[in-house]
PASELO-126145 format. One record per residue (C-alpha): x negated, y negated, z; residue in one letter. Coordinates in steps of 0.1 Angstrom, whole numbers, padded with zeros to 4 digits, always signed. Layout:
BEGIN
XYZa ...
// end
This chain:
BEGIN
-0518+0077-2039m -0493+0049-2039r -0500+0023-2013i -0470+0001-2006q -0474-0036-2012a -0478-0055-1980i -0461-0088-1973e -0491-0111-1975r -0499-0098-2010n -0464-0101-2024t -0470-0133-2044m -0503-0120-2058a -0486-0088-2069t -0458-0107-2086k -0484-0128-2105d -0501-0096-2116d -0468-0082-2129v -0461-0113-2148r -0496-0113-2163a -0492-0076-2172t -0459-0082-2190k -0474-0111-2209g -0504-0090-2220n -0481-0063-2232v -0461-0087-2253e -0493-0101-2268v -0506-0066-2275t -0474-0057-2293k -0476-0088-2314a -0512-0081-2323n -0504-0045-2333v -0476-0056-2355e -0498-0082-2372t -0526-0057-2378l -0503-0030-2391l -0484-0052-2415s -0501-0035-2444d -0502+0000-2432v -0477+0027-2424d -0465+0017-2389t -0446+0049-2386a -0479+0068-2385a -0487+0051-2352i -0455+0064-2336l -0461+0100-2347q -0486+0111-2320p -0465+0124-2290p -0473+0109-2256t -0469+0118-2220v -0450+0091-2202a -0471+0072-2176f -0453+0053-2149v -0481+0038-2129a -0460+0018-2105s -0441+0050-2094s -0470+0071-2082v -0502+0051-2082h -0512+0016-2071n -0544-0004-2069t -0566-0006-2038c -0556-0030-2011l -0577-0062-2012k -0608-0058-1991g -0608-0020-1991t -0629+0005-2011r -0653-0023-2020e -0685-0002-2019a -0670+0025-2041v -0655-0001-2065l -0689-0019-2068q -0706+0014-2077t -0680+0020-2104t -0683-0016-2118w -0721-0012-2119h -0718+0021-2139w -0694+0006-2164a -0714-0026-2169d -0748-0011-2172d -0754-0009-2210d -0788+0008-2204s -0773+0037-2184s -0778+0072-2198d -0748+0084-2177k -0717+0079-2199p -0696+0101-2176i -0687+0090-2140f -0672+0117-2118w -0654+0106-2085l -0650+0138-2066c -0632+0140-2032d -0606+0159-2012i -0569+0157-2017a -0553+0125-2003g -0585+0106-2000s -0574+0078-2024g -0591+0088-2057k -0561+0078-2079s -0559+0045-2061t -0595+0038-2070v -0588+0049-2106a -0559+0026-2109m -0581-0003-2097s -0605+0006-2124a -0578+0008-2150v -0566-0027-2141e -0601-0042-2140s -0611-0027-2174w -0578-0036-2190r -0583-0072-2181k -0619-0071-2195k -0606-0056-2227g -0628-0024-2225v -0601+0001-2214l -0593+0025-2242g -0568+0048-2224g -0558+0067-2193r -0544+0101-2186f -0534+0111-2151f -0528+0149-2148f -0501+0159-2123s -0490+0193-2110i -0456+0178-2104a -0450+0178-2142s -0456+0207-2166n -0461+0182-2194e -0488+0163-2174k -0506+0194-2162s -0518+0205-2197t -0541+0190-2223t -0515+0196-2251d -0507+0159-2255k -0540+0145-2241f -0555+0133-2273c -0523+0119-2288s -0516+0100-2256t -0551+0085-2255i -0547+0075-2292a -0514+0057-2285r -0532+0039-2256d -0560+0028-2279l -0534+0011-2301v -0520-0007-2271q -0553-0017-2253y -0575-0022-2284i -0552-0034-2312p -0581-0038-2336e -0583+0001-2338l -0547+0005-2347a -0552+0006-2385p -0579+0032-2381h -0557+0054-2360i -0528+0049-2384a -0550+0060-2413e -0563+0090-2393a -0527+0102-2387v -0517+0097-2423k -0548+0116-2435q -0542+0144-2409n -0504+0148-2405p -0508+0183-2389s -0533+0171-2363f -0512+0186-2334m -0519+0221-2347r -0557+0215-2345s -0580+0225-2317a -0586+0200-2289l -0620+0189-2301d -0607+0183-2336e -0577+0163-2323q -0600+0141-2303f -0624+0135-2331q -0596+0126-2355v -0575+0105-2332l -0601+0090-2308v -0637+0095-2317g -0637+0084-2353n -0615+0053-2347p -0637+0043-2317v -0667+0041-2340q -0652+0010-2356h -0656-0009-2324r -0689-0026-2315q -0683-0028-2277g -0679-0001-2252r -0646+0018-2247v -0638+0034-2213i -0613+0063-2209l -0599+0071-2174v -0589+0107-2166i -0573+0110-2132g -0567+0142-2112a -0584+0165-2136l -0581+0193-2112d -0543+0192-2116e -0547+0205-2152c -0533+0239-2143k -0553+0261-2167l -0589+0265-2158g -0596+0273-2195s -0582+0239-2205q -0602+0221-2178r -0634+0238-2190r -0625+0230-2226e -0617+0194-2219l -0649+0187-2200v -0670+0205-2227g -0654+0185-2254m -0658+0151-2236l -0695+0158-2228s -0702+0166-2264a -0682+0136-2276t -0700+0110-2255v -0733+0122-2269r -0720+0115-2304e -0702+0083-2298y -0726+0061-2278k -0700+0033-2270n -0676+0057-2253l -0676+0062-2215r -0655+0085-2194i -0643+0079-2158f -0630+0111-2141i -0615+0118-2107t -0608+0152-2093s -0608+0173-2061r -0637+0197-2057p -0630+0224-2083d -0653+0253-2093p -0644+0252-2130v -0650+0214-2132i -0682+0218-2112q -0695+0246-2135a -0688+0224-2166a -0699+0190-2152l -0724+0200-2126g -0754+0209-2149p -0749+0178-2171l -0776+0152-2169s -0754+0126-2185i -0730+0122-2156k -0731+0101-2125a -0713+0117-2095k -0699+0102-2064l -0688+0130-2040e -0670+0130-2007d -0675+0092-2005r -0639+0083-1998l -0632+0103-1966h -0666+0110-1951n -0669+0097-1915f -0706+0090-1920n -0696+0060-1941y -0682+0033-1917g -0663+0015-1944d -0640+0046-1948n -0627+0043-1912i -0625+0005-1916k -0605+0007-1948d -0578+0029-1933i -0577+0007-1902a -0572-0024-1924v -0545-0007-1943y -0526+0005-1912v -0529-0028-1894h -0516-0048-1924q -0489-0024-1932s -0475-0021-1897l -0481-0057-1886d -0450-0066-1866g -0439-0029-1864v -0464-0016-1838l -0488-0033-1814p -0525-0035-1822v -0535-0006-1799d -0510+0018-1814k -0519+0008-1849r -0555+0016-1842q -0546+0049-1826r -0526+0058-1857l -0555+0049-1880a -0577+0072-1860d -0551+0100-1862k -0554+0098-1900a -0588+0114-1897n -0601+0096-1929g -0572+0108-1950l -0555+0079-1968f -0524+0099-1978i -0517+0107-1942w -0520+0071-1932a -0498+0059-1961a -0471+0085-1954t -0470+0077-1917a -0467+0040-1924c -0438+0046-1947r -0421+0067-1921m -0425+0040-1895l -0411+0013-1919k -0382+0034-1932d -0352+0012-1929e -0328+0042-1935t -0340+0061-1904s -0319+0060-1872l -0350+0066-1851s -0369+0037-1836s -0405+0031-1847p -0416+0039-1811k -0400+0073-1813f -0414+0080-1847t -0449+0069-1835y -0447+0093-1806d -0439+0122-1829l -0468+0113-1851l -0493+0110-1823i -0483+0143-1808f -0491+0162-1840i -0517+0185-1826d -0542+0183-1855q -0555+0150-1868a -0550+0144-1905g -0529+0176-1909a -0508+0167-1939i -0486+0198-1938d -0475+0191-1903k -0467+0156-1912l -0445+0168-1940y -0428+0193-1917s -0421+0165-1893l -0405+0144-1921i -0381+0172-1931f -0373+0182-1895e -0359+0147-1889r -0331+0153-1914i -0298+0163-1898d -0298+0202-1897p -0263+0204-1912m -0279+0190-1944h -0309+0213-1946y -0293+0237-1971e -0284+0210-1995v -0318+0192-1991m -0336+0225-1998y -0316+0231-2029s -0323+0196-2042m -0360+0198-2035l -0361+0232-2052a -0346+0217-2084l -0371+0188-2083l -0399+0213-2079l -0386+0236-2106a -0381+0209-2132a -0405+0210-2162f -0407+0172-2160e -0393+0147-2135p -0355+0144-2134l -0336+0111-2132t -0312+0106-2104t -0283+0110-2129a -0296+0143-2142d -0301+0157-2108l -0266+0147-2098d -0253+0163-2130d -0271+0196-2122i -0258+0195-2086l -0223+0190-2098e -0227+0219-2123h -0241+0242-2096a -0214+0232-2071g -0239+0217-2047i -0225+0187-2028h -0254+0164-2027g -0265+0129-2039s -0298+0123-2056a -0301+0086-2045k -0292+0096-2009t -0320+0122-2010l -0345+0096-2022v -0334+0071-1995r -0336+0098-1968s -0370+0110-1979l -0384+0077-1990g -0418+0084-1974s -0425+0113-1998v -0401+0106-2028l -0396+0076-2050i -0372+0066-2077e -0388+0045-2104d -0368+0013-2109a -0372+0012-2147s -0367+0049-2156t -0347+0062-2126n -0371+0092-2125l -0376+0109-2092i -0413+0113-2084q -0432+0131-2057f -0455+0105-2041r -0484+0128-2039h -0495+0163-2052p -0501+0175-2016t -0463+0174-2012l -0458+0196-2043v -0483+0221-2029e -0466+0220-1995y -0432+0228-2011l -0447+0256-2032r -0460+0272-2000r -0425+0269-1987c -0412+0288-2017s -0425+0320-2001v -0396+0335-1981n -0406+0330-1944p -0408+0360-1921t -0388+0361-1889v -0419+0352-1869s -0429+0324-1892s -0431+0290-1877s -0421+0275-1910n -0383+0278-1913k -0381+0258-1945m -0375+0279-1976y -0374+0265-2012i -0357+0291-2034n -0373+0285-2068g -0355+0314-2085t -0321+0300-2077n -0332+0265-2089a -0344+0278-2122h -0311+0297-2127e -0291+0265-2119q -0313+0245-2143a -0310+0271-2171a -0273+0273-2167s -0270+0235-2168w -0292+0234-2200c -0270+0259-2218l -0239+0240-2207e -0254+0207-2221c -0255+0224-2256f -0217+0229-2255k -0208+0193-2246s -0183+0180-2271p -0197+0144-2269t -0234+0149-2261e -0240+0185-2272g -0256+0201-2303l -0242+0192-2337r -0251+0191-2374f -0275+0164-2385n -0277+0150-2350i -0303+0124-2360y -0282+0112-2389q -0310+0116-2414i -0300+0100-2447e -0323+0118-2471s -0342+0151-2473s -0369+0138-2497l -0390+0124-2468s -0407+0143-2440l -0401+0136-2403n -0433+0117-2400r -0422+0093-2427q -0391+0082-2408i -0401+0047-2396s -0376+0046-2367d -0380+0082-2355l -0385+0073-2318d -0355+0050-2319a -0333+0077-2334r -0343+0102-2308v -0333+0078-2280s -0301+0066-2298r -0286+0099-2309f -0297+0124-2282i -0291+0119-2245s -0320+0125-2222r -0303+0155-2207k -0299+0171-2241l -0336+0165-2249r -0345+0181-2216y -0322+0210-2222a -0334+0216-2258s -0371+0216-2247s -0370+0235-2214h -0340+0259-2213w -0362+0289-2222l -0388+0279-2196f -0361+0280-2169h -0346+0312-2183l -0379+0330-2180v -0383+0320-2143e -0348+0333-2133t -0343+0367-2116g -0328+0397-2133d -0294+0393-2117e -0292+0357-2128w -0300+0365-2164r -0270+0388-2165g -0248+0361-2152a -0260+0338-2180l -0252+0363-2207e -0221+0345-2221r -0238+0311-2222r -0269+0327-2239l -0248+0344-2266e -0232+0310-2274h -0266+0292-2276a -0281+0319-2298l -0251+0319-2322r -0251+0305-2357i -0248+0275-2362p -0258+0262-2327y -0292+0277-2329v -0298+0258-2362l -0287+0226-2345y -0311+0233-2317w -0339+0237-2343m -0331+0202-2356e -0340+0188-2322i -0372+0209-2321l -0382+0197-2355s -0379+0160-2346l -0395+0163-2311t -0424+0186-2321g -0411+0215-2300g -0413+0243-2325v -0446+0259-2314p -0437+0259-2278r -0402+0274-2286a -0420+0303-2304i -0441+0310-2273t -0411+0307-2249d -0389+0329-2270l -0416+0356-2269r -0417+0353-2231a -0379+0353-2228a -0376+0383-2250t -0398+0403-2227r -0377+0393-2197c -0342+0400-2209t -0328+0436-2206g -0298+0429-2229i -0306+0445-2262e -0283+0423-2284e -0298+0391-2269i -0333+0405-2272k -0328+0414-2308s -0314+0379-2316r -0342+0361-2298m -0367+0382-2318t -0350+0373-2350d -0350+0336-2341i -0387+0337-2331r -0396+0354-2364r -0376+0328-2384f -0393+0299-2367l -0427+0315-2372t -0421+0324-2409s -0408+0289-2417f -0429+0269-2393l -0441+0244-2420v -0407+0233-2433p -0390+0233-2399i -0418+0213-2383q -0421+0189-2412d -0384+0181-2419s -0352+0189-2401a -0330+0190-2433p -0353+0217-2447h -0341+0241-2420i -0311+0244-2443y -0326+0235-2477i -0358+0256-2476s -0358+0280-2447a -0323+0295-2449l -0324+0303-2486p -0357+0322-2483f -0349+0340-2451s -0351+0378-2451q -0321+0396-2465i -0312+0415-2433n -0320+0387-2409s -0292+0371-2389v -0299+0338-2406f -0294+0352-2441h -0264+0373-2432v -0245+0347-2411e -0259+0313-2421s -0257+0312-2458l -0220+0319-2457k -0216+0285-2439r -0243+0267-2458h -0234+0275-2493a -0246+0244-2511n -0283+0250-2513t -0308+0270-2532l -0298+0306-2541t -0327+0330-2542v -0313+0358-2565t -0344+0379-2566q -0376+0383-2546g -0365+0382-2510l -0379+0407-2485e -0354+0428-2466e -0370+0421-2432m -0399+0403-2417y -0434+0417-2426p -0448+0443-2403g -0483+0447-2391l -0510+0446-2418p -0529+0477-2425r -0562+0459-2424s -0578+0426-2415l -0607+0413-2435k -0634+0387-2434g -0666+0405-2422h -0694+0412-2446e -0709+0441-2428g -0699+0471-2406s -0678+0464-2376i -0698+0471-2344l -0673+0459-2317s -0638+0447-2313i -0617+0435-2284n -0582+0422-2276f -0576+0390-2256s -0559+0396-2222p -0525+0384-2235d -0528+0404-2267g -0525+0374-2289s -0560+0374-2303r -0586+0399-2315i -0624+0393-2316i -0647+0414-2337s -0685+0415-2342g -0703+0429-2371s -0736+0436-2389e -0729+0405-2409g -0742+0384-2379n -0707+0370-2372t -0680+0371-2346i -0645+0366-2360r -0614+0355-2341l -0580+0367-2353w -0546+0352-2342m -0515+0373-2337q -0489+0346-2334t -0483+0309-2330l -0489+0297-2294e -0482+0263-2278l -0512+0247-2295r -0524+0266-2326v -0559+0264-2338q -0573+0260-2373h -0544+0280-2387v -0514+0280-2390p -0512+0268-2425t -0483+0278-2446s -0501+0310-2451e -0496+0321-2415n -0459+0330-2418v -0455+0363-2401a -0457+0375-2365d -0488+0395-2372i -0526+0393-2373f -0529+0376-2406t -0559+0353-2407k -0590+0346-2387p -0590+0316-2364l -0626+0311-2374g -0660+0326-2370r -0693+0322-2351i -0725+0328-2370k -0759+0338-2357f -0794+0339-2371e -0797+0375-2361y -0786+0406-2381l -0760+0422-2358r -0734+0414-2332v -0734+0445-2310y -0707+0437-2286s -0679+0411-2280v -0654+0408-2251q -0629+0382-2238h -0631+0370-2202s -0601+0381-2181p -0584+0347-2185d -0590+0347-2222g -0609+0314-2221s -0645+0327-2228r -0662+0353-2250i -0694+0371-2241v -0715+0386-2269s -0748+0403-2276s -0761+0388-2308p -0787+0413-2317g -0816+0399-2297d -0826+0400-2261s -0801+0374-2249t -0764+0372-2240i -0743+0344-2253r -0711+0328-2239l -0686+0310-2260w -0655+0289-2256n -0627+0311-2270a -0607+0281-2282t -0633+0258-2297t -0659+0285-2305r -0686+0263-2291q -0714+0278-2270p -0712+0275-2232l -0745+0267-2217g -0778+0283-2227k -0783+0320-2236p -0787+0343-2207l -0823+0355-2208q -0839+0383-2188g -0839+0415-2209h -0871+0424-2227e -0854+0441-2257d -0822+0440-2278r -0790+0438-2258v -0765+0464-2270r -0735+0458-2247a -0721+0431-2224a -0688+0426-2206g -0670+0406-2178f -0661+0418-2144s -0623+0419-2137p -0624+0385-2119d -0645+0369-2146g -0672+0359-2121s -0699+0384-2133r -0713+0398-2166i -0729+0432-2170v -0753+0440-2199s -0771+0470-2212g -0803+0468-2233s -0829+0487-2254d -0853+0480-2225d -0834+0509-2208i -0821+0486-2180t -0788+0471-2169i -0784+0436-2156r -0757+0418-2137v -0753+0380-2142w -0734+0351-2126d -0709+0342-2153a -0708+0305-2142e -0745+0297-2138t -0760+0323-2162g -0785+0334-2136q -0793+0371-2130p -0779+0387-2098l -0806+0409-2082g -0831+0432-2100d -0824+0452-2131p -0806+0485-2126l -0830+0513-2137r -0824+0550-2142g -0816+0556-2178h -0843+0571-2201k -0830+0558-2234g -0813+0527-2248w -0782+0516-2229v -0754+0513-2254r -0723+0509-2232a -0716+0492-2199v -0684+0483-2181q -0671+0473-2147f -0645+0495-2129s -0610+0479-2125p -0617+0467-2090d -0652+0454-2099g -0670+0476-2073s -0687+0499-2098r -0704+0499-2131i -0704+0527-2156v -0731+0530-2183s -0738+0552-2213g -0772+0557-2229s -0791+0573-2257d -0804+0598-2231d -0770+0615-2234q -0759+0607-2199t -0733+0585-2182v -0743+0568-2149r -0723+0552-2121l -0737+0522-2101w -0727+0503-2071n -0720+0468-2085a -0729+0450-2053a -0762+0468-2045t -0773+0480-2079g -0779+0515-2065q -0769+0546-2085p -0739+0566-2073l -0745+0603-2076g -0765+0621-2103e -0763+0613-2140p -0737+0635-2158d -0744+0647-2194d -0710+0665-2197s -0690+0633-2201w -0680+0619-2235i -0686+0582-2239v -0661+0562-2260s -0679+0569-2293g -0711+0584-2307s -0731+0590-2338a -0716+0624-2346d -0697+0636-2377d -0662+0629-2365l -0641+0608-2388p -0636+0572-2377p -0604+0564-2358l -0602+0528-2368s -0590+0515-2402a -0614+0498-2425k -0612+0460-2422i -0607+0449-2458d -0613+0415-2474d -0582+0394-2473t -0596+0360-2464e -0601+0348-2499e -0568+0332-2510s -0556+0334-2545d -0562+0298-2554s -0553+0305-2590s -0517+0308-2580a -0518+0272-2567r -0538+0254-2593t -0544+0256-2630d -0578+0259-2647s -0584+0222-2642r -0577+0225-2604g -0544+0205-2605t -0512+0218-2589p -0490+0238-2613p -0462+0219-2630r -0427+0232-2626i -0392+0222-2636l -0364+0213-2612v -0330+0201-2627p -0327+0163-2621g -0363+0157-2612f -0394+0149-2633s -0431+0155-2627h -0426+0183-2603c -0455+0203-2589s -0462+0229-2562l -0487+0217-2536s -0511+0240-2517q -0490+0239-2485d -0459+0252-2504g -0440+0219-2510w -0424+0214-2543v -0428+0176-2549q -0416+0151-2574s -0434+0117-2574s -0441+0121-2537g -0406+0133-2528q -0403+0166-2510f -0377+0188-2528l -0381+0221-2511f -0407+0245-2496w -0417+0279-2510v -0431+0307-2489p -0466+0320-2498p -0454+0352-2515d -0430+0333-2538n -0454+0307-2552r -0472+0324-2580h -0469+0316-2617g -0441+0291-2619l -0418+0293-2649q -0384+0279-2657y -0363+0297-2683p -0329+0281-2690s -0310+0277-2657a -0333+0298-2635l -0367+0290-2620l -0387+0322-2619t -0417+0326-2596l -0434+0359-2603p -0457+0370-2574t -0490+0389-2577n -0470+0422-2574s -0459+0434-2608p -0429+0450-2592l -0414+0418-2578r -0401+0386-2592l -0385+0356-2574t -0356+0339-2591k -0341+0307-2577v -0307+0294-2589d -0303+0256-2586f -0265+0256-2594t -0255+0245-2559h -0288+0228-2549f -0283+0197-2527q -0311+0174-2517c -0319+0138-2513g -0290+0117-2499t -0266+0145-2507s -0284+0171-2485w -0257+0170-2458i -0235+0187-2483n -0253+0220-2476v -0227+0223-2450l -0193+0219-2467p -0168+0196-2450n -0146+0225-2439a -0175+0238-2418n -0185+0206-2400r 
// end
């Protein structure tokens, strides 16, 4: 919550600002000095989430929250404490973020602050963990400059860190560097509940709790609202200190006093003392209510007198009712401007990240809406703010975002809420604007938009990469390139048809290649693959669907060169594209001066594999994730394996250059047990957890992303567990055992719910909830199927021995294909007998070799990239480079006659086509 500075603290605030600026300059100088002998470009590689503290959060008013702050300081300063995690948990609007900002400032001045990340539901980028680790790493460089060389080295040694799992990213970018500091390092994580995916919240808390056990000098300060996912993850931990409901509870007299102090000081000279006190009482312990009301009363743009506004506030029938306060704010706007105001608020709400006033005005003009962004902010200054340095429009508090989202439901005739935020229209307007930005003759897409001089270096080796992004690409083009697919997916069917012509232009060659250049330099390729898949499902226009599928497969197949280097979209990806793909058919005509692959190309992208391999024993169970992107399998080889279908927003241990097709190609990893068999595996409904029966009398829960165990094994059966599965809402687990019983468990606590279900006379081999979760069906060695009431555990009807369970030990042939062994890679194709990369010849270059990730290099220079199926047995007869594959029926021949690279790479596009 942002608390406006009051007049008597103005000079102190100015002093703090000057001190902060001075510290920033000193920090920059220290970093530059420390990094004089290392690759400074590595520090700039980790992507960050912009944090504008002054826009949304401020520190506590002097003399308030003293008891809470003292508790926080004591936790941070107590070196003997066995509680490295501090959790401040309270309701929305109680002032948690203000306390967190006070902590940030205090620890920054003491030199113990390592980093801060404030989640926000108002921004899609700030509501995920995708850039959490990289943002913290960049903060560590700023706040603890002595760690800068270690972070730079970590990035250089792990250039593909953004493709790793969250725990691996954190260990590489944060954990390992922190070990090089003797003193404590404190990380502040604000509004954790605003991380929108429960699976990510659970994963983050699990990762942090494991990390603080390993790195003893690391401490974590967390704020959140009450949240069942966070509670389940943090609640049982003995290593955390928790302060709950302390900021708004009336049983603590200082809470009432703090709000009264704030109201009296903020409205001194605006209202008399008695009215100020009455207003403080009306806040009912909610700081956000008091702060918003004070801003309304001090609004210099309002035509209403403070007395009139005060009367409206006092007559709100429910004390502390924030929704009614927001309704009052919007009702004060002239009704003739409602429609425009609603449209502008809808655009701010729909935006993937905050918009500047200039961008909002540009969208309004494009959509034919006669409004002004600055006027909107002035009129709604009590709930909106424009940051002075960035011009970004921010919602002052997440409760406003939640209020507007509730207003996005079309009101009924009888509804008292007449405000309607049309999100679908806003997404259409934003999508149309994004596509129009691509076509701008001055600021739109174009070849070599970043003016990269040479193709021999990768993106991460460009020292001034961030400066180039800012210099050569307008902010609106960056927004459009990153988020146009997001807005397209959220539009209605009628709008997608209206966007057809603009879509056809954006997906046309060469514009789609120019778009990929921006994705390459901004790290947007994995998300584009995910968004293209979603957009393909949404569109009903076959030609557009086909082209989007082709683009997605191209990005997936050539992920490595496209992500690593923008020039290699043209130098490496296009020449090796499949013969019948749109890129090969249309692009190579325009981009003639590059490699020519005369033999060895596939006609189309690979289809589904006939088999997956990796297990060492018979497969006993297999299951799709809810979104169809992953498979889990359990076997007699005491392992669970996880298989990935395609690249998602943050890919796990693969992709490497091997993972080039939109298919299940390689396991994400495996989980090993000390027992012989894994009888059953199943994803939770949200895909975040895995339940398994590992061949003993227990049930195990796993994090599907990190593959780490969640809590202790579920114990209660007396013999081997044969089957286990989740309820449709993920809150319960059902299991069947050789002890001839069925048990139901609480999926969060791991505790059994009620007594075992008894009735079978043989081993229980199969169990499952009904789709509505009200019944359980079970199958047993006694050759019967039984139905049970899931709530009471009572049997429903008599057992039926005429049903067929999903599978049995009869003589029918198996329906599933054998899972063959494909995990072992053919390393002989990549190295010679001495383990060194194979030497090859490229005209004009010496000492050329093919690295394991597919790059052909010469003395550290990157010449071109070769797909996995074209890397084997390099030879060079006369003018041709021949790369025979493992298949005796297929050779790959590459003609270098027109090959352009290095500083001449821009000649891949002849002057006539530029």
